[in-house]
C-alpha positions as CSV (number, residue, x, y, z in Angstrom):
1,M,9.5,-12.9,-73.7
2,F,8.7,-10.1,-76.1
3,V,10.1,-6.6,-75.8
4,Q,7.5,-4.0,-76.4
5,S,8.7,-1.1,-78.5
6,A,7.7,2.4,-77.6
7,A,4.5,3.5,-79.2
8,A,4.9,6.4,-81.6
9,V,3.1,9.5,-80.6
10,P,0.7,10.5,-83.4
11,P,0.7,14.1,-84.7
12,T,-1.9,16.5,-83.4
13,R,-3.8,19.1,-85.4
14,T,-5.4,22.2,-83.9
15,D,-7.4,24.9,-85.7
16,F,-6.9,28.5,-84.7
17,A,-8.5,31.8,-85.7
18,G,-8.7,35.3,-84.3
19,P,-8.0,38.9,-84.7
20,G,-5.3,41.0,-83.1
21,D,-3.8,44.5,-82.9
22,F,-0.4,46.0,-82.3
23,P,1.7,49.0,-83.1
24,L,4.7,49.1,-85.4
25,E,7.0,51.6,-83.9
26,A,8.4,54.5,-86.0
27,G,11.3,53.3,-88.1
28,T,10.2,49.7,-88.2
29,L,8.6,50.1,-91.6
30,C,8.1,53.8,-92.1
31,S,9.4,56.9,-90.4
32,F,6.2,57.1,-88.4
33,S,4.3,54.5,-86.2
34,I,1.6,52.4,-87.8
35,D,-1.3,50.6,-86.1
36,V,-1.8,47.1,-87.4
37,H,-4.9,45.0,-87.2
38,F,-4.9,41.4,-88.4
39,T,-7.2,38.4,-88.7
40,L,-5.6,35.0,-88.9
41,E,-6.9,31.5,-89.3
42,G,-5.3,28.1,-90.0
43,T,-4.1,24.8,-88.6
44,I,-1.2,23.9,-86.4
45,T,0.2,20.3,-86.8
46,Q,2.6,19.1,-84.1
47,F,4.9,16.2,-84.4
48,F,6.5,14.2,-81.5
49,D,9.3,11.7,-81.1
50,D,8.7,8.3,-79.5
51,D,9.1,9.8,-76.0
52,G,6.4,12.3,-76.6
53,A,8.7,15.4,-77.0
54,L,7.7,18.0,-79.5
55,I,10.1,17.9,-82.4
56,K,8.3,19.9,-85.2
57,R,5.4,22.4,-85.4
58,I,3.9,23.5,-88.8
59,A,1.4,26.3,-88.8
60,E,-0.4,26.9,-92.1
61,G,-3.0,29.6,-92.5
62,T,-4.3,32.8,-94.1
63,E,-3.9,36.3,-92.8
64,Q,-5.2,39.7,-93.7
65,D,-3.6,42.9,-92.3
66,T,-4.9,46.4,-92.1
67,F,-2.4,49.3,-91.6
68,S,-3.5,52.7,-90.2
69,A,-1.5,55.9,-89.7
70,N,-2.2,59.6,-89.9
71,G,-5.9,59.1,-90.5
72,K,-5.2,56.8,-93.5
73,T,-5.8,53.1,-93.9
74,L,-4.4,50.4,-96.3
75,V,-6.0,47.0,-96.3
76,G,-3.8,44.1,-97.5
77,D,-5.0,41.1,-99.4
78,R,-5.6,37.8,-97.7
79,Y,-2.5,35.7,-98.1
80,H,-1.3,32.2,-97.2
81,L,1.7,31.5,-95.1
82,T,3.5,28.5,-93.6
83,T,5.6,28.6,-90.4
84,I,7.9,25.7,-89.5
85,L,9.5,25.2,-86.1
86,E,12.0,22.3,-85.5
87,L,13.2,21.4,-82.0
88,E,15.6,19.1,-80.4
89,N,15.4,18.6,-76.6
90,G,13.2,21.6,-76.4
91,V,15.8,23.9,-78.2
92,R,14.8,25.7,-81.4
93,L,16.9,24.4,-84.3
94,N,15.1,26.0,-87.1
95,Y,12.2,28.5,-87.2
96,H,11.2,30.0,-90.5
97,E,8.2,31.2,-92.5
98,V,7.6,30.8,-96.2
99,G,5.1,32.3,-98.5
100,N,3.6,35.7,-98.8
101,V,4.5,38.0,-95.9
102,E,2.4,40.9,-97.1
103,R,0.5,42.1,-100.2
104,V,-1.1,45.6,-100.2
105,H,-2.6,47.3,-103.3
106,L,-1.6,51.0,-103.2
107,P,-3.8,53.9,-104.1
108,G,-3.1,55.1,-107.7
109,G,-1.7,51.7,-108.7
110,G,1.1,49.5,-107.7
111,V,1.5,46.9,-105.0
112,F,3.6,46.5,-101.9
113,I,4.5,42.9,-101.7
114,A,7.0,40.8,-99.7
115,T,7.2,37.1,-100.4
116,G,9.8,34.4,-99.8
117,R,11.5,32.9,-96.8
118,V,12.2,34.5,-93.3
119,D,14.5,33.1,-90.7
120,L,12.4,33.8,-87.6
121,L,15.2,32.7,-85.2
122,S,17.3,35.6,-86.5
123,S,14.4,38.1,-86.6
124,G,13.0,37.4,-83.2
125,G,9.8,35.8,-84.5
126,G,7.7,38.9,-84.4
127,F,5.6,40.6,-87.1
128,V,7.6,40.4,-90.3
129,V,7.3,42.7,-93.3
130,A,10.5,41.8,-95.2
131,V,12.0,38.4,-96.2
132,D,15.5,37.1,-96.1
133,S,15.3,35.6,-99.6
134,G,12.8,36.3,-102.3
135,N,11.1,39.6,-102.9
136,S,11.9,41.7,-99.7
137,G,9.2,44.3,-100.2
138,N,9.0,46.4,-103.3
139,N,7.3,49.8,-103.3
140,L,8.0,50.5,-99.6
141,D,8.3,54.2,-100.3
142,A,4.9,54.2,-102.0
143,F,3.4,52.2,-99.1
144,C,4.7,54.8,-96.6
145,A,3.7,57.7,-98.7
146,A,0.1,56.3,-98.9
147,L,0.0,56.3,-95.1
148,G,2.0,59.5,-94.5
């Protein structure tokens, strides 16, 4: 008699795309509220253990954000990002994003850019405009002045 081993569950890939809108409350980035519009597209790859439980999710994609406040608008560059979620028994062990978080050319020269790594477990996983390690967002004052 042969014992049949559990069949490995193959990874799944799902493409996603779409726009969205949300407000950044005053004090989140600047002293005033900012309306954010984004477009996002990419692929989510999910990995499972032999029992079919989700153990890792990797989302890779490109995003472009538009920031509006006080009748002014700044359009960010399209940027690439990767988000990695690792789970054990349904509990998040690690959830982080790496890559560009934002890149916006500022009127009159200069760039607001944040790029590096973000621990999304600590930050709550929402919209991120600063990183834990890397370049945490230079020229924030000029960014806010351009929208103020």
